[in-house]
N, C-alpha and C positions, 0 to 999 in steps of 0.2 A: 434244715436242710431245705426244704421248701424256698425260703428265702435267698436261701444262696445261689438258686436257679434264677430265679426272676429277676433278682437286680441285676445281674450283668445285661441282662436283656433291656431291663429300664433302662441304665443308661447307654444303650445302643441305642434306643427310641431315639432318648431327649438327643444326643449327640447328631443323628439324622437330621431329625427335628431343627436343631440351630443349623447346620448347614444348610438346607432347605431354605430357611428365614435368608440367612445371608446371602443367597444368590437371586430370592426374587429381587431387588433392585435391577440385576443382571437381564431377568427373564421379560419386566418391563419395559427395559431400555431396548431388546431385541429389536421390536418394527421399524424405532428409528435407526437402529445400527443399521441394519437389511437397507433401509433408503440409502443411509449415507454414502454405504457401501456403494450400491447402487449407482447415485450421482457423483458421488467423486472417482472411487478406482474404478468404475467399468470405462468412462472417460480416456482415463490416466493409462489403460493399459490398452485402450483399442489407439489412442494415438500415438504409441510406441510401435503398434503392429501397422500404421498407416506409413511410419518411417522410416519401418525395414522394407517399404514396398514403392511403388512407382503405378499410377493410374494409366494405364492404356487402352482406350477404345471401349472405356467403359469398365474393366478390371485392374482386378490389382494382381501386377506380378513382383513376384517378389526378388530383390534386387543386393538385401543383407545391409550394406552399412555404407552402399553408393551415395543414398542421399547427405550422409553427415561427409563424407571424401570430398564431395561437390561445394558442400555448405564452409570446408575447411578451407577449399580452395579458393573463394570466393570474396575477392577483396572488399564488394560491397556489405559483407556481412559485418565484418572487421569495422568497416567505417559505420557500419548502423551502431555496435556496441560502444565505439568510443562516443558518437553521439548521446547514446543514453547513459552512458557515465556521467557526459558533463550535465545531462540535464536532470540527473537523478542527483547528483551533489549539489548545484545549484537550487533546485526546489526542495529538497531535504534543510539544507542550514537555512534557506531563509525560513520556509514556513516554521521550523523549531525556534529558530529564536524570534521571530514577530507570534508565535503562537504563547510563548513564553512571556513578553511584552503586554498581548492581549490580557491575559488570563489574569498577570500582577494586576493590570487597569481593573478587572470586572471583580479581581477578588475586594477590594475597597469598597466599603458600602456608598451608594447613591441610589439616590432614588430612582436615575434615571437609567439604572441596569437591565431591568426588562427591556424597555426599548431598545438599548444598545445588544443585547441578547437575542432579539428578533432580526433587527438590521445583521447581526454579527450570520445567522445560520442560513440567513434565505440562501448565499453562494452553494451550500451543503443540500439543499432541499432540490434543487434545480437539477437537469438532466445533464448530464457531459456535451449532449448536443445544444441543448439550450444554451448552456454557458459558451459554448466553441461558438456560436451564431453570434451570441452578443458583443464577445471580446471582438469577433470577425467585421462588428459593423462600426465599431471603435476605433479600428484603424484602417476602412475604407480610405480610398485616396481622394473622394470627391466631398464626401457630408461624414464621414467619421469624426465624433467630436475630440477627441484622443489627437487624430490625426493633422487635426486641423491646428491643434495647440504646439505642434511640436514640427511641421510643416518648415517654419525659418531654422531650425537646427538640420533639416535632411534635406533641405535644398529644396521643397515641394514634392519631391518623393514620397512614397511609401515606404513604409518600415519591410514591407513583403518584398519590398523588390532586393534586400538585402540578407545574403544568408544567415546573418548575426541577427539581424532586426527580426525576422522570420519566428527564429529561435527566440529570443527575445519574448514575444508575443505570446510562446505556446508556456514559456518559463515564468510570466505574471499571469496568466491563467490559470494555471495549474496552481499555482500561490493561493490564486483568491478562492479556487475552488476546492482547497483543502487544509485554510486557514483554521476555520469553524471547527472541525473535530479536531483541530489538535490543541486548538485552543481550550475545547470541554472536556480533553486527558487532563491537561494542565491546570484545570481550574479546581476539577475534582479533585486532586490531589494538595494543592495549595489549600483549600479549605479543610482538609486533613492533617496538616501541620499542628502541632500543639500552641498554642498563643504563647502557656506557661515558658515552651521553652526560646521563643521570641523575645518575651518578656525578658529571662534570664540573660540571654545575650548583650539585651539594652543596658541590663544594670551593667554588665561586664564592661559597658562601654563601646562596642561596637554600632558604627554607625548604620542606616538601612540598606546602604548598599553593601555593606561588609556582612551584615547579618544574614542576606539574601545569596551571597556567595557563598558564604562559610557556614550556614545553616541552611535553609530553607532547600537549596540547591543540589545540594548531600541528601536531603531528605527525601525529595522529590526521582531522584536520578533514575529509580526503575521506573518509572512513570514516562522519562525522558526516554529513556530506551526504550520502549513499548513503542512510542511515539517515532522513533528516528525509522526503527524495521517495519512498521507501518506503511510510512513515507516511503520509504525506497523501494519496498516490494509493488506499493502502488505506483509509484513512477517508472519503474521497470514495465510495467504492466500496462500501460496509461497507451489507449489510442483514440477511445472517443474524440477528447477534447483538441486531439492533435489534426485527426482526418479534419473534424468539421471545420477548424481554423486555417488550416494550411492545404488541406486537401493531399496529395501524394508528391511533394516539392522536395527534391532531395534535401533540402536547408535541412527538414525538419524530419528525415527519414530513421527515426530509431528503428532499435530490434523489434519491437513490437509491433512498430506502422510497416516493418519489413517483412513481416511474418503474415501481416494481414496483406501483405502485396503478392506475395508469392504464392500463397493459400489460395485465397481469394479473386482477386484482379487475374494472375494470370493461369491459376487453376493449377498448377505443384503442389499438392496436397502434402507428398511424399518430402518434399522439401521442407514446406510449412510445418508439417509436424516436427521434421528433426530439428528444427529452430525452436518451437515451443519446446523440446526436451531438453537443448542447451539451456533457454531461460527458465524451464523447471528447475533446475541445478544449480543455477545460480541464484535464485531464493531460495533453496535448501541450502543452500552454504550460509549464504544471507543468517536465514534464520539460525542454524546450529551455531555459526561466531555469538549470535543473540542469546542463544540458551547458555552456552558455555561460560558465556560472560556473567551473566545472572547466576550463574553456580556461583563463579568465582566472588563475586559482591557476598 
């Protein structure tokens, strides 16, 4: 009779102890989660609040959706979005293609690979301001190294004087800046491709070109998608390189630069916050599309 009374209590105690052990990792992660909540979600919520207000005489005045209505009537905003999409499309395509090429070359065994790796990752470790300054010097009218080489093609004028030329310089600098990270992703993926699979393809008569596109590329496709989404989000939010290179000229005023101009140069924090909300939604949609594609894969 006594055993029948104790057994259920013991089972309950064991069950509660098991649940407690399952919750221990969550309790250990709680401080980090609270910090993440404060650092990420609080600024987002405050940005939404600012987008619904207008700063006047140092005070926030509630205006509702007036900032978004102003934004949707602003032709400059749509033009900046168009420039952003052009900039992102060019940088993402070039970065992914060149990153694959560089990763394939580095994946070949060579005693000079450590030297190549060091030279490749120099652009990645420097700041956006330094990278933009270096590229601005390269295209200076009087002493720019690259500008002096292409002066016969440009009629002696700087590429900065042409809208397409200024955007081209920004695209080239961004590709140079983001190529190391993309190459590192692809190199890690290539090194995990089974050599047995490649040898089997070679035995079946596949050339190295065919083997890459029919065997290797499908295997590393998830990594390619990660590189594409990261390059896209990075390009949409790029500010430092563009401002350092070209300042605030209209030819390179992407949506992120337009946000910076409205919020910090003109002090229209409500409109700047509204632009940031629109860009956040664009980034969110792109991420959801990527996750949906990965789920289907």
